[in-house]
Legacy VTK file of the C-alpha trace (Angstrom):
# vtk DataFile Version 3.0
C-alpha trace
ASCII
DATASET POLYDATA
POINTS 611 float
-54.475 -58.337 -20.397
-54.278 -54.793 -21.676
-57.163 -52.244 -20.849
-58.101 -49.719 -23.538
-56.976 -46.211 -22.272
-60.469 -44.491 -22.602
-61.883 -47.303 -20.410
-59.315 -47.120 -18.017
-59.693 -43.043 -17.967
-63.429 -43.114 -17.522
-63.280 -45.900 -14.751
-60.788 -44.073 -12.733
-63.135 -40.856 -13.221
-66.034 -42.730 -11.985
-64.132 -44.176 -8.930
-62.908 -40.695 -8.090
-66.313 -39.150 -8.445
-67.949 -41.926 -6.311
-65.173 -42.335 -3.606
-67.075 -41.090 -0.747
-70.547 -42.656 -1.401
-69.081 -45.858 -2.565
-67.131 -46.101 0.615
-70.321 -45.150 2.721
-72.058 -47.966 0.909
-69.746 -50.710 1.401
-69.415 -49.661 5.106
-73.282 -50.132 5.234
-73.059 -53.680 3.614
-70.526 -54.723 6.225
-72.681 -53.579 9.099
-75.705 -55.481 7.665
-74.058 -58.813 6.956
-74.661 -61.626 9.164
-70.936 -62.466 9.414
-70.909 -65.993 8.447
-74.307 -67.105 10.389
-77.506 -67.749 8.724
-79.606 -64.671 8.687
-82.460 -66.030 10.470
-80.422 -67.128 13.466
-80.818 -63.369 14.410
-84.720 -63.626 14.546
-86.677 -64.405 17.832
-88.265 -67.780 18.113
-91.650 -66.045 17.419
-90.172 -64.197 14.372
-88.894 -67.545 12.892
-91.938 -69.538 13.641
-93.809 -67.140 11.409
-91.250 -67.447 8.961
-91.321 -71.159 8.291
-95.118 -72.099 9.604
-96.189 -73.020 6.144
-93.471 -74.941 4.990
-93.355 -78.754 4.268
-91.956 -80.886 7.001
-88.453 -81.471 5.343
-87.588 -77.840 4.746
-89.233 -76.947 7.960
-86.816 -79.207 10.015
-83.769 -77.430 8.202
-84.970 -73.997 8.794
-85.280 -74.839 12.477
-81.664 -76.160 12.618
-80.009 -72.727 12.010
-77.122 -74.256 10.134
-77.920 -74.271 6.524
-78.537 -71.599 4.055
-82.077 -70.533 2.985
-82.662 -68.996 -0.609
-84.947 -66.242 -1.229
-86.934 -66.302 -4.669
-88.168 -63.248 -5.814
-90.027 -63.304 -9.075
-92.038 -61.074 -11.718
-94.204 -64.127 -12.858
-97.424 -63.385 -14.530
-99.129 -65.420 -17.143
-100.521 -62.428 -19.167
-97.080 -61.253 -20.451
-95.150 -63.566 -22.674
-91.683 -62.936 -21.296
-92.650 -63.609 -17.745
-95.174 -66.519 -18.251
-92.208 -69.256 -18.246
-91.189 -68.150 -14.830
-94.261 -69.981 -13.251
-92.256 -73.278 -13.058
-88.943 -71.874 -11.943
-89.636 -71.731 -8.154
-90.551 -75.435 -7.834
-87.119 -76.353 -9.770
-85.072 -74.044 -7.549
-86.649 -75.354 -4.249
-85.995 -79.067 -5.476
-82.391 -78.235 -6.213
-81.842 -76.455 -2.873
-83.239 -79.543 -1.102
-80.744 -81.798 -2.915
-77.961 -79.644 -1.752
-79.041 -79.858 1.900
-80.266 -76.395 1.908
-83.950 -74.570 1.565
-85.558 -71.962 -0.578
-88.548 -69.873 -0.307
-90.707 -67.789 -2.526
-89.975 -64.414 -0.749
-92.218 -62.320 -2.695
-93.510 -61.190 -6.136
-92.997 -58.036 -7.965
-95.079 -56.419 -10.815
-94.201 -56.664 -14.259
-95.962 -54.278 -16.822
-95.232 -54.647 -20.430
-94.539 -51.418 -22.508
-95.776 -53.191 -25.552
-99.335 -53.696 -24.089
-99.445 -49.937 -22.614
-97.836 -48.177 -25.520
-99.494 -45.062 -26.296
-102.050 -45.705 -23.530
-102.693 -43.925 -20.134
-100.846 -46.967 -18.320
-97.499 -46.217 -19.996
-97.409 -43.286 -17.746
-96.913 -45.670 -14.702
-94.159 -47.811 -16.627
-90.922 -45.998 -15.693
-92.245 -45.530 -11.939
-92.982 -49.338 -11.945
-89.137 -49.858 -11.867
-88.982 -48.042 -8.471
-92.040 -49.911 -7.208
-90.237 -53.192 -8.050
-87.151 -52.014 -6.152
-89.504 -51.367 -3.355
-91.078 -54.663 -3.320
-87.941 -56.399 -3.679
-86.911 -54.611 -0.436
-90.212 -55.594 1.171
-89.602 -59.438 0.418
-86.106 -59.481 1.672
-86.980 -57.415 4.725
-87.872 -60.609 6.703
-84.091 -61.415 7.553
-84.936 -65.277 6.629
-82.395 -65.502 3.514
-78.748 -66.008 3.032
-78.720 -65.432 -0.709
-81.393 -64.490 -3.422
-82.435 -65.568 -6.828
-84.264 -62.797 -8.996
-86.373 -63.921 -11.765
-87.310 -61.146 -14.210
-86.696 -60.295 -17.927
-88.338 -56.909 -19.214
-87.717 -53.320 -19.360
-88.219 -52.030 -15.910
-88.270 -55.311 -14.215
-84.408 -56.275 -14.024
-83.462 -52.700 -13.161
-85.942 -52.472 -10.457
-84.885 -56.007 -9.078
-81.233 -55.074 -9.182
-81.878 -51.696 -7.397
-83.738 -53.526 -4.692
-81.213 -56.295 -4.559
-78.475 -53.693 -4.006
-80.205 -52.206 -1.020
-79.682 -55.607 0.440
-76.055 -55.797 -1.064
-74.563 -57.751 1.765
-76.571 -60.787 0.257
-75.351 -62.849 -2.788
-77.441 -62.628 -5.681
-78.079 -64.736 -8.805
-80.264 -63.393 -11.762
-82.421 -65.927 -13.590
-83.475 -65.117 -17.307
-86.361 -66.706 -19.111
-85.261 -66.549 -22.621
-86.821 -65.281 -25.847
-89.597 -66.672 -27.793
-88.870 -68.435 -30.978
-88.653 -66.388 -34.175
-91.832 -65.462 -35.689
-92.710 -62.756 -38.443
-89.591 -61.031 -39.863
-89.179 -57.717 -38.161
-88.740 -55.785 -41.492
-92.184 -57.302 -42.692
-93.746 -56.409 -39.210
-92.403 -52.678 -39.583
-93.671 -52.483 -42.890
-97.171 -53.447 -42.004
-97.193 -50.796 -39.247
-96.244 -48.195 -41.638
-99.162 -49.182 -44.055
-101.635 -48.996 -41.105
-100.178 -45.458 -40.088
-101.048 -44.202 -43.707
-104.558 -45.902 -43.563
-103.944 -48.289 -46.454
-104.568 -51.453 -44.456
-107.103 -52.193 -41.563
-106.811 -53.180 -38.136
-107.449 -56.869 -38.728
-104.397 -57.067 -41.240
-102.364 -55.318 -38.498
-103.395 -57.449 -35.681
-102.575 -60.685 -37.608
-99.119 -59.227 -38.355
-98.515 -58.438 -34.794
-99.866 -61.930 -33.627
-97.489 -63.643 -35.934
-94.540 -61.637 -34.574
-95.536 -61.635 -30.746
-96.779 -65.534 -30.871
-95.436 -67.689 -27.900
-93.881 -67.729 -24.480
-90.778 -65.856 -24.116
-89.314 -62.366 -24.418
-89.908 -60.337 -27.635
-87.318 -61.116 -30.017
-86.138 -57.724 -31.152
-83.262 -55.981 -29.382
-85.053 -53.527 -27.191
-84.724 -52.950 -23.564
-85.686 -56.599 -22.401
-82.980 -58.234 -24.343
-80.527 -55.352 -23.595
-81.297 -56.261 -19.825
-80.140 -59.824 -20.291
-77.086 -59.095 -22.163
-75.839 -56.468 -19.448
-76.599 -59.059 -16.642
-74.276 -61.430 -18.307
-71.569 -58.964 -18.878
-71.882 -57.951 -15.288
-71.408 -61.417 -14.399
-74.710 -61.921 -12.552
-76.286 -64.577 -14.655
-74.798 -68.278 -15.392
-72.724 -68.000 -18.617
-74.621 -68.080 -21.968
-78.111 -68.331 -20.175
-79.703 -65.006 -21.402
-81.009 -66.162 -24.766
-81.769 -69.789 -24.392
-85.600 -70.245 -25.368
-88.101 -71.146 -22.702
-89.622 -74.585 -22.530
-86.467 -76.294 -23.574
-84.523 -78.844 -21.411
-81.400 -76.399 -21.478
-83.468 -73.828 -20.039
-84.781 -75.969 -17.285
-81.161 -77.309 -16.552
-79.799 -73.667 -16.340
-82.633 -72.625 -13.905
-81.990 -75.714 -11.746
-78.255 -74.793 -11.727
-79.014 -71.268 -10.635
-79.997 -72.551 -7.191
-76.560 -74.101 -6.936
-74.676 -71.228 -8.080
-76.331 -68.994 -5.358
-75.613 -71.640 -2.583
-71.888 -71.517 -3.764
-71.508 -67.888 -2.817
-73.765 -67.712 0.379
-72.243 -66.576 3.644
-71.943 -70.190 4.526
-69.858 -71.127 1.565
-66.089 -70.728 1.267
-66.831 -68.222 -1.613
-69.126 -65.712 0.015
-69.727 -63.044 -2.764
-72.139 -60.190 -1.743
-73.973 -58.445 -4.640
-72.634 -55.127 -3.431
-69.141 -55.751 -3.781
-69.551 -57.461 -7.136
-71.373 -54.519 -8.618
-68.301 -52.179 -8.473
-67.368 -49.214 -10.853
-65.725 -52.075 -13.211
-68.904 -53.709 -13.414
-70.986 -50.818 -14.233
-68.290 -49.802 -16.864
-68.661 -53.389 -18.261
-72.326 -52.890 -18.502
-72.099 -49.741 -20.506
-69.529 -51.149 -22.834
-71.647 -54.252 -23.343
-74.696 -51.864 -24.101
-72.645 -49.775 -26.537
-71.217 -52.746 -28.336
-74.658 -54.300 -28.975
-76.547 -51.134 -29.862
-78.536 -51.495 -26.912
-81.557 -49.732 -25.441
-81.581 -46.013 -24.706
-83.508 -46.805 -21.741
-80.359 -47.823 -19.775
-79.032 -44.264 -19.996
-81.623 -43.959 -17.255
-81.733 -47.349 -15.559
-77.872 -47.896 -15.447
-77.428 -44.454 -13.773
-80.141 -45.455 -11.130
-78.460 -48.743 -10.681
-75.128 -47.362 -10.158
-76.366 -44.813 -7.652
-77.871 -47.672 -5.659
-74.390 -48.937 -5.158
-72.998 -45.678 -4.290
-71.638 -45.160 -7.808
-71.940 -41.854 -9.897
-72.183 -42.003 -13.462
-73.347 -39.704 -16.204
-74.053 -39.302 -19.909
-70.440 -37.904 -20.407
-69.312 -41.459 -19.374
-71.721 -43.013 -22.033
-70.576 -40.702 -24.763
-66.800 -40.915 -24.051
-67.007 -44.816 -24.023
-69.300 -44.893 -27.031
-66.590 -43.011 -29.250
-64.244 -46.093 -28.567
-66.447 -49.132 -28.495
-67.152 -50.850 -31.716
-70.674 -51.947 -32.700
-70.593 -55.749 -33.025
-74.168 -56.623 -33.440
-76.939 -56.012 -35.945
-80.167 -56.959 -34.534
-83.604 -55.414 -35.096
-84.018 -52.264 -34.963
-80.401 -51.925 -36.044
-80.545 -54.723 -38.424
-82.743 -57.330 -39.905
-82.042 -60.226 -37.615
-83.666 -61.192 -34.235
-82.111 -62.125 -30.923
-82.508 -65.786 -31.777
-80.263 -65.189 -34.770
-77.710 -63.356 -32.675
-77.678 -66.431 -30.190
-77.176 -68.772 -32.890
-74.317 -66.771 -34.644
-72.061 -67.038 -31.427
-74.075 -64.989 -28.657
-72.868 -63.842 -25.420
-69.734 -65.949 -25.134
-68.513 -64.536 -28.364
-69.342 -60.926 -27.702
-67.741 -61.004 -24.309
-64.542 -62.794 -25.538
-64.243 -60.061 -28.272
-64.484 -57.187 -25.966
-62.139 -58.754 -23.674
-59.490 -59.426 -26.318
-59.766 -55.696 -27.437
-59.335 -54.528 -23.890
-62.809 -52.906 -23.626
-64.098 -54.860 -20.647
-62.466 -55.246 -17.256
-61.442 -58.776 -16.916
-60.629 -58.781 -13.206
-64.179 -58.299 -11.854
-65.868 -60.777 -9.445
-68.792 -62.590 -10.948
-71.361 -65.164 -9.376
-68.588 -67.873 -10.620
-65.834 -66.128 -8.899
-62.823 -63.995 -10.093
-62.350 -62.939 -13.630
-64.845 -62.463 -16.452
-63.208 -65.114 -18.686
-65.434 -68.000 -17.854
-68.261 -66.050 -19.219
-66.926 -66.474 -22.732
-68.333 -70.092 -22.601
-71.725 -71.253 -23.579
-73.898 -73.943 -22.148
-75.042 -77.254 -23.593
-76.500 -80.599 -22.393
-73.927 -83.355 -22.661
-75.961 -86.626 -22.511
-78.522 -84.543 -20.533
-75.956 -83.298 -18.203
-75.448 -79.498 -18.011
-71.907 -78.582 -19.219
-70.110 -75.536 -20.630
-67.845 -75.278 -23.663
-66.042 -72.427 -25.263
-68.017 -70.253 -27.343
-67.216 -70.034 -31.124
-64.054 -67.877 -31.930
-65.560 -66.898 -35.197
-69.188 -65.485 -35.982
-71.279 -68.045 -37.642
-72.996 -65.044 -39.398
-71.225 -61.960 -39.836
-74.315 -60.093 -41.122
-75.555 -60.372 -37.458
-72.501 -60.665 -35.470
-68.799 -59.318 -36.084
-65.414 -59.282 -34.409
-64.032 -56.014 -32.848
-61.435 -56.166 -35.634
-64.220 -55.701 -38.215
-67.288 -54.147 -36.649
-70.391 -52.854 -38.051
-69.254 -49.393 -37.232
-66.248 -48.053 -35.185
-68.402 -46.633 -32.368
-71.193 -47.649 -30.194
-73.609 -45.220 -31.840
-74.915 -43.592 -28.502
-74.083 -39.848 -28.477
-74.656 -37.120 -26.015
-76.103 -33.935 -27.639
-76.008 -30.443 -25.715
-76.774 -26.975 -26.438
-79.321 -24.339 -25.394
-82.081 -26.807 -25.620
-80.380 -28.789 -22.790
-78.547 -32.176 -22.700
-80.114 -35.191 -24.369
-78.947 -38.693 -25.820
-79.536 -40.110 -29.249
-79.080 -43.632 -30.462
-77.607 -43.580 -34.089
-76.761 -47.150 -34.722
-79.753 -47.419 -36.912
-79.786 -43.959 -38.427
-78.303 -43.442 -41.827
-75.240 -41.224 -41.613
-76.783 -38.676 -44.200
-79.599 -38.376 -41.652
-77.621 -37.596 -38.530
-77.608 -33.844 -39.160
-81.047 -32.243 -39.341
-81.700 -28.544 -39.694
-85.260 -27.628 -39.789
-88.268 -25.548 -38.438
-89.794 -26.769 -35.126
-93.319 -28.262 -34.834
-94.234 -28.094 -31.278
-96.727 -30.541 -29.629
-97.319 -30.729 -25.861
-98.459 -34.537 -26.290
-97.909 -37.347 -28.794
-101.624 -37.684 -29.651
-101.452 -34.138 -31.100
-98.616 -35.053 -33.336
-100.367 -38.232 -34.592
-103.502 -35.914 -35.097
-101.715 -33.558 -37.409
-99.981 -36.356 -39.269
-103.433 -37.802 -40.238
-104.660 -34.424 -41.285
-101.663 -34.274 -43.687
-100.168 -31.276 -41.783
-96.623 -32.556 -41.465
-95.682 -32.831 -45.165
-92.335 -30.656 -44.615
-89.025 -30.752 -43.359
-89.351 -30.537 -39.474
-88.069 -31.246 -36.093
-90.972 -32.624 -34.198
-90.538 -31.157 -30.447
-92.835 -33.203 -28.205
-92.501 -31.922 -24.795
-93.926 -32.227 -21.253
-93.094 -36.004 -21.657
-90.607 -36.025 -18.496
-90.911 -37.937 -15.356
-92.289 -34.891 -13.511
-94.840 -33.949 -16.250
-96.381 -37.423 -16.826
-94.052 -40.205 -15.735
-91.869 -40.203 -19.016
-93.657 -42.573 -21.252
-92.214 -44.169 -24.272
-93.020 -42.412 -27.533
-92.680 -45.338 -29.726
-96.151 -44.823 -31.326
-94.643 -41.866 -33.240
-92.078 -44.095 -35.058
-94.329 -45.266 -37.857
-95.467 -41.835 -38.680
-92.165 -40.059 -38.429
-90.738 -42.936 -40.601
-93.588 -42.518 -43.237
-92.604 -38.622 -43.567
-88.650 -39.406 -43.759
-89.637 -42.171 -46.487
-91.501 -39.407 -48.435
-88.061 -37.567 -48.705
-88.447 -34.945 -45.839
-85.933 -34.066 -43.333
-87.492 -35.305 -40.053
-86.199 -35.644 -36.341
-87.745 -35.796 -33.069
-86.737 -33.809 -29.997
-88.332 -34.824 -26.690
-88.019 -34.987 -22.969
-89.691 -38.443 -23.094
-88.378 -41.819 -23.997
-88.279 -43.883 -27.187
-86.774 -47.036 -25.726
-84.788 -49.671 -27.342
-87.195 -49.734 -30.221
-86.117 -46.437 -31.590
-85.044 -46.919 -34.901
-84.130 -44.862 -38.133
-85.553 -41.344 -37.402
-82.922 -39.262 -35.423
-84.358 -38.664 -31.972
-82.841 -36.629 -29.234
-84.512 -37.969 -26.222
-84.400 -37.821 -22.382
-84.037 -34.005 -22.920
-83.070 -32.474 -19.539
-83.973 -30.280 -17.991
-87.560 -31.442 -18.839
-90.155 -28.868 -19.905
-92.472 -29.260 -16.670
-89.317 -28.196 -14.527
-88.904 -25.011 -16.786
-86.409 -26.564 -19.089
-85.537 -24.865 -22.557
-88.107 -27.024 -24.307
-90.829 -24.949 -22.830
-89.512 -21.851 -24.711
-89.558 -23.365 -28.168
-92.080 -22.039 -30.772
-93.402 -23.264 -34.171
-91.063 -22.236 -36.821
-87.994 -21.833 -34.645
-84.879 -23.338 -36.533
-83.552 -26.306 -34.579
-80.172 -27.995 -35.319
-79.556 -31.583 -34.315
-76.189 -32.751 -35.193
-75.424 -36.256 -33.880
-71.875 -36.199 -35.224
-70.787 -33.073 -33.500
-72.885 -33.642 -30.307
-75.089 -30.420 -30.981
-78.851 -29.765 -29.954
-79.206 -26.027 -30.527
-81.892 -23.475 -31.440
-81.231 -20.719 -33.736
-82.743 -17.860 -31.965
-80.983 -14.698 -31.073
-79.602 -14.897 -27.570
-81.444 -11.690 -26.541
-84.783 -12.975 -27.790
-84.017 -16.353 -26.237
-83.539 -15.038 -22.905
-86.637 -12.803 -23.063
-88.943 -15.798 -23.686
-90.923 -17.361 -20.816
-91.353 -21.032 -20.457
-94.853 -22.394 -21.462
-96.790 -23.872 -18.526
-98.822 -26.839 -20.110
-102.021 -27.937 -18.545
-101.159 -31.455 -17.330
-104.334 -32.188 -15.341
-105.268 -34.791 -17.739
-102.321 -36.868 -16.614
-103.410 -36.794 -13.005
-106.268 -39.300 -13.225
-107.312 -42.630 -14.626
-105.458 -46.160 -14.916
-104.218 -45.543 -11.385
-102.193 -42.427 -12.338
-103.611 -40.639 -9.199
-101.732 -42.976 -7.078
-98.393 -41.967 -8.672
-98.713 -38.066 -7.833
-96.251 -38.302 -5.296
-93.806 -40.013 -7.368
-94.039 -37.490 -10.294
-93.176 -34.745 -7.677
-90.185 -36.884 -6.270
-88.890 -37.935 -9.711
-85.116 -36.668 -10.270
-83.893 -35.591 -13.727
-83.435 -37.892 -16.566
-79.470 -37.826 -16.159
-79.826 -38.974 -12.641
-81.844 -41.990 -13.658
-85.230 -40.424 -13.011
-85.415 -42.070 -9.576
-88.307 -41.417 -7.261
-86.188 -42.044 -3.998
-82.937 -41.066 -2.658
-80.643 -41.479 0.479
-77.472 -40.117 1.567
-75.721 -43.175 0.441
-76.864 -42.278 -3.077
-74.438 -40.084 -5.200
-76.298 -36.525 -5.586
LINES 1 612
611 0 1 2 3 4 5 6 7 8 9 10 11 12 13 14 15 16 17 18 19 20 21 22 23 24 25 26 27 28 29 30 31 32 33 34 35 36 37 38 39 40 41 42 43 44 45 46 47 48 49 50 51 52 53 54 55 56 57 58 59 60 61 62 63 64 65 66 67 68 69 70 71 72 73 74 75 76 77 78 79 80 81 82 83 84 85 86 87 88 89 90 91 92 93 94 95 96 97 98 99 100 101 102 103 104 105 106 107 108 109 110 111 112 113 114 115 116 117 118 119 120 121 122 123 124 125 126 127 128 129 130 131 132 133 134 135 136 137 138 139 140 141 142 143 144 145 146 147 148 149 150 151 152 153 154 155 156 157 158 159 160 161 162 163 164 165 166 167 168 169 170 171 172 173 174 175 176 177 178 179 180 181 182 183 184 185 186 187 188 189 190 191 192 193 194 195 196 197 198 199 200 201 202 203 204 205 206 207 208 209 210 211 212 213 214 215 216 217 218 219 220 221 222 223 224 225 226 227 228 229 230 231 232 233 234 235 236 237 238 239 240 241 242 243 244 245 246 247 248 249 250 251 252 253 254 255 256 257 258 259 260 261 262 263 264 265 266 267 268 269 270 271 272 273 274 275 276 277 278 279 280 281 282 283 284 285 286 287 288 289 290 291 292 293 294 295 296 297 298 299 300 301 302 303 304 305 306 307 308 309 310 311 312 313 314 315 316 317 318 319 320 321 322 323 324 325 326 327 328 329 330 331 332 333 334 335 336 337 338 339 340 341 342 343 344 345 346 347 348 349 350 351 352 353 354 355 356 357 358 359 360 361 362 363 364 365 366 367 368 369 370 371 372 373 374 375 376 377 378 379 380 381 382 383 384 385 386 387 388 389 390 391 392 393 394 395 396 397 398 399 400 401 402 403 404 405 406 407 408 409 410 411 412 413 414 415 416 417 418 419 420 421 422 423 424 425 426 427 428 429 430 431 432 433 434 435 436 437 438 439 440 441 442 443 444 445 446 447 448 449 450 451 452 453 454 455 456 457 458 459 460 461 462 463 464 465 466 467 468 469 470 471 472 473 474 475 476 477 478 479 480 481 482 483 484 485 486 487 488 489 490 491 492 493 494 495 496 497 498 499 500 501 502 503 504 505 506 507 508 509 510 511 512 513 514 515 516 517 518 519 520 521 522 523 524 525 526 527 528 529 530 531 532 533 534 535 536 537 538 539 540 541 542 543 544 545 546 547 548 549 550 551 552 553 554 555 556 557 558 559 560 561 562 563 564 565 566 567 568 569 570 571 572 573 574 575 576 577 578 579 580 581 582 583 584 585 586 587 588 589 590 591 592 593 594 595 596 597 598 599 600 601 602 603 604 605 606 607 608 609 610
């Protein structure tokens, strides 16, 4: 099968860039592997007795025998968050299936799972990005007991899956299977929800009407149905071959969801060191798999958060990627999906229209994915063009549809919604940034307007409510980077900026913060690096400066004479209010350690990680 020349070129560039660190990472895996023995055989009798003391008689006998694999279960379950509540039943199912197969499974540990939807605009949001690294560390703590021969990772949302994968890659000598929970069923139409939010932002309706609208949208167990970071996670796990095929978007609480979860235990056992197809995670997640994940993200119009997370994931596997790679691939990867906020449909409509099997098949046929990768099912990505179903109650797979069932939601690569992936790199004197334009009208992709500068999002919203923003403007919201305050999402700004745009003004946002997968029709240059708190150029912008944001040409520029610009000093904002409250005092060290956005905003590093 042919490979697109740009995909080939970018992959080769990444391989060359990563050669030394990738080789060092793989050597580390080889050293850590148990070399065909069950991992617990290396423990002392005292160590091992501690490890199985609480087990029931049958699994305890098997754990003593030292000849059958033991699966780790690591879960982000909690019953406050709709996406993770369905995970409650999964460990029991996995343990049952392991016993049926003659093996064992133990719940190795839980990881925190916070919701950006709950913390949006609140102090807790300043912990959100850092929670990814805490999850990675919690994953490592769970796996450090050396009791396990493969692992199943149960998680769904924004920082949880990237954190689990980063942690798993630190134990990349172990095989791994990722287990999704699926989206909630469809509720209030996304366009209707967005309209209610805009009415509330203008003060035209009350909180009671807004709350009822939100409750009709977020109404049941499962992931939010818009195409944000959570659902982008699930799509990428499938494109990387870390899920069972077609499992990402099966609703929770259904017989098919349970059957897929039970089957994941057998999938993990089939690639453990005691099997004939031992497949360590660290070998699966290579440069080709990372490129496949980027391509899947671009073809789906996925979350901008992954311009951070994928960089951090790749670094954890000794692989160096940057925003040039995203931008170059975006130029040739067609947009195949229209799911809110890039369209009217939700993720359930996408799944019904053909889902992951159709998308992977189209991208393979177009030469945009590496077909020769290793997945949890073995060699080659072709198996992941299938979809699961219950054949008289038995889990089976069949070929995904060859034609979209709804071309308003899902299209073939030969007739895409647009010819490129809609993710652009911007650069200029204001730094480097990314912009997602898949939901932005072509006529709004070039904005030249005076700057209105704010040092936090609350100040912008206050100015909007006072009617002070009725003008063409580029809103500069700075001191929102990882070192300033943890790089919160600024999604709260979307309704106000959308209202101004609807009133006929030319509006754009430039920020060193995040806007997430929910960024929509207002052009937003986000993740600006270097960030203002590190002395980046945004700290020198003044009200009234003319800023040019040109997504088509990749320009983020300020129209200030070079001499005058060079003479300016960076403003130092008072960030003391970010230091305390809602647990923020516990994260001061992480703010100091955080790397720049283009390096994944990671708070830890290691010689095996690319610099």
